[in-house]
C-alpha positions as CSV (number, residue, x, y, z in Angstrom):
1,M,0.0,0.0,0.0
2,Y,1.2,3.5,-0.9
3,Q,1.8,5.8,2.1
4,L,1.1,9.5,1.4
5,P,3.8,12.0,2.2
6,E,3.4,14.0,5.4
7,Y,1.4,17.2,5.5
8,E,4.5,19.5,5.2
9,E,5.9,17.6,2.3
10,I,2.7,17.8,0.3
11,K,2.4,21.5,1.3
12,Q,5.9,22.1,-0.2
13,Q,5.0,20.1,-3.4
14,L,1.9,22.2,-3.9
15,T,3.9,25.4,-3.4
16,D,6.7,24.3,-5.7
17,A,4.1,23.5,-8.4
18,G,2.7,27.0,-8.1
19,M,-0.7,25.9,-6.7
20,E,-2.6,28.1,-4.4
21,I,-4.2,25.3,-2.4
22,G,-3.1,23.8,0.9
23,P,-2.8,20.1,1.8
24,A,-6.0,20.0,3.9
25,E,-8.1,21.6,1.2
26,V,-6.6,19.5,-1.6
27,Q,-7.2,16.3,0.3
28,A,-10.7,17.3,1.0
29,L,-11.4,18.3,-2.6
30,V,-10.2,14.8,-3.7
31,C,-12.4,13.2,-1.0
32,G,-15.4,15.3,-2.1
33,L,-14.9,14.3,-5.8
34,I,-14.6,10.6,-4.8
35,C,-17.7,10.7,-2.6
36,G,-19.7,12.6,-5.2
37,D,-19.0,10.4,-8.2
38,F,-16.0,8.1,-8.2
39,E,-16.2,7.4,-12.0
40,T,-15.5,11.0,-12.9
41,S,-13.4,12.0,-9.8
42,L,-9.9,11.5,-11.3
43,Q,-10.7,13.4,-14.5
44,L,-12.3,16.2,-12.5
45,M,-9.4,16.3,-10.1
46,Q,-7.0,16.8,-12.9
47,Q,-9.2,19.5,-14.5
48,E,-9.6,21.5,-11.3
49,L,-6.0,21.3,-10.0
50,F,-3.8,21.3,-13.1
51,R,-5.6,23.4,-15.7
52,D,-3.4,26.5,-15.3
53,N,-0.1,24.8,-14.6
54,D,2.6,23.8,-17.1
55,A,2.4,20.0,-17.2
56,H,6.0,19.7,-18.3
57,E,7.6,21.3,-15.3
58,P,9.2,18.7,-13.0
59,Q,7.6,20.2,-9.9
60,V,4.1,20.0,-11.4
61,Q,4.8,16.4,-12.5
62,E,5.9,15.5,-9.0
63,C,2.9,17.1,-7.5
64,K,0.5,15.5,-10.0
65,S,2.0,12.1,-9.3
66,T,1.5,12.6,-5.5
67,L,-2.1,13.7,-5.9
68,L,-2.9,10.8,-8.2
69,Q,-1.5,8.5,-5.5
70,M,-3.5,10.5,-2.9
71,H,-6.6,9.8,-4.9
72,A,-5.9,6.0,-4.9
73,E,-5.0,6.1,-1.2
74,I,-8.1,7.9,-0.2
75,R,-10.3,5.5,-2.1
76,E,-8.5,2.6,-0.4
77,Q,-9.0,4.2,3.0
78,L,-12.7,4.8,2.4
79,E,-13.1,1.2,1.3
80,D,-11.5,-0.2,4.4
81,P,-13.3,0.6,7.6
82,V,-10.6,-1.1,9.6
83,M,-7.8,1.0,8.3
84,G,-10.1,4.0,8.2
85,F,-10.0,7.3,6.5
86,Q,-7.9,10.1,8.1
87,L,-8.0,13.8,7.5
88,M,-4.8,15.5,6.3
89,L,-4.3,18.3,8.8
90,P,-1.1,19.9,10.2
91,D,0.5,18.3,13.3
92,D,-1.3,18.6,16.6
93,D,1.3,21.1,17.9
94,I,0.0,24.1,15.9
95,R,-2.2,26.7,17.5
96,N,-5.9,26.1,17.9
97,D,-6.9,29.0,15.7
98,E,-4.6,27.8,12.9
99,R,-6.0,24.2,13.2
100,A,-9.6,25.7,13.2
101,Q,-8.7,27.5,9.9
102,Q,-7.4,24.3,8.4
103,L,-10.7,22.5,9.4
104,V,-12.7,25.3,7.7
105,N,-10.4,25.0,4.6
106,W,-11.0,21.2,4.7
107,C,-14.7,21.6,4.8
108,Q,-14.7,24.1,1.9
109,G,-12.5,21.8,-0.2
110,F,-14.8,18.8,0.5
111,L,-18.0,20.7,-0.4
112,F,-16.4,22.1,-3.6
113,G,-15.2,18.7,-4.7
114,F,-18.5,17.0,-3.9
115,G,-20.5,19.8,-5.6
116,I,-18.7,19.7,-8.9
117,S,-18.7,15.9,-8.8
118,V,-22.4,15.5,-8.4
119,R,-23.6,18.5,-10.4
120,D,-24.6,16.3,-13.4
121,N,-25.5,13.4,-11.3
122,E,-29.2,12.8,-10.4
123,R,-28.6,10.3,-7.5
124,K,-30.6,10.5,-4.4
125,M,-28.9,10.9,-1.0
126,S,-30.3,9.5,2.2
127,D,-31.5,11.9,4.9
128,V,-28.5,11.0,7.0
129,A,-26.0,11.9,4.2
130,Q,-27.9,15.1,3.4
131,E,-27.8,16.1,7.1
132,T,-24.1,15.2,7.2
133,L,-23.4,17.5,4.2
134,S,-25.4,20.2,5.9
135,D,-23.2,19.8,9.0
136,I,-20.0,20.1,6.9
137,S,-21.4,23.3,5.4
138,E,-22.1,24.7,8.8
139,L,-18.5,24.0,9.9
140,T,-17.3,26.4,7.1
141,R,-18.9,29.2,9.1
142,L,-16.7,28.4,12.2
143,D,-15.6,31.7,13.7
144,V,-11.8,31.1,13.6
145,E,-11.0,34.5,15.1
146,S,-12.9,33.5,18.3
147,V,-10.8,30.4,18.8
148,D,-8.2,30.8,21.6
149,A,-4.8,29.8,20.3
150,D,-3.8,27.7,23.4
151,D,-7.0,26.8,25.2
152,E,-6.9,23.1,26.0
153,E,-10.7,22.7,26.0
154,Q,-10.9,24.1,22.5
155,R,-8.1,21.8,21.4
156,Q,-10.2,18.9,22.5
157,Q,-13.2,20.4,20.6
158,M,-11.0,20.6,17.5
159,N,-10.1,16.9,17.9
160,E,-13.8,16.0,18.2
161,L,-14.6,18.0,15.0
162,E,-11.9,16.2,13.2
163,E,-13.3,12.8,14.3
164,Y,-16.8,13.9,13.3
165,L,-15.5,15.0,9.8
166,R,-13.7,11.7,9.4
167,V,-16.9,9.7,10.1
168,A,-19.0,12.1,8.1
169,V,-16.9,11.5,5.0
170,M,-17.1,7.7,5.4
171,T,-20.9,8.1,5.9
172,I,-21.3,10.1,2.7
173,Y,-19.1,7.7,0.8
174,E,-21.0,4.6,2.0
175,D,-24.3,6.4,1.0
176,E,-23.1,6.3,-2.6
177,P,-24.6,3.6,-4.8
178,D,-22.5,0.5,-5.3
179,D,-21.2,1.4,-8.8
180,R,-17.5,2.1,-8.0
181,D,-16.1,-1.0,-9.6
């Protein structure tokens, strides 16, 4: 099984490739694409992330390779409830307000990816999946400025939000019809 590079390594690859998206948001976008419509997710990922970049640049090629592997790894994680899906967020030692901002970015990336992936898709979602999407949308409104940088209780709340998002993505993925083969 392929193991994704660490958050900081992917962040550097994205920067080197001239992309204005961070690791949390790019992982979430890929997750949203996969959860929305796996069949078109790879094509949409390449259209959304690489349309303005010079494909012949070595940094872009390296980044594209990493993101293609990320796509495969995310799908594998979503298919395996034992291994489980994990959000790509910075290390726990960052300030609470910075972590909160990355959670907001993650939610925005997921909703964007999911939205473009299902826009031409007429599938019906369960009430649970619809409610879960609504919750993710609400999290994009998190008041990051009100988060105390070092409050331990808020750190625990961030951990709980991360766990909720992890389960939410798996719930939405599992709600998808079984046409992923």
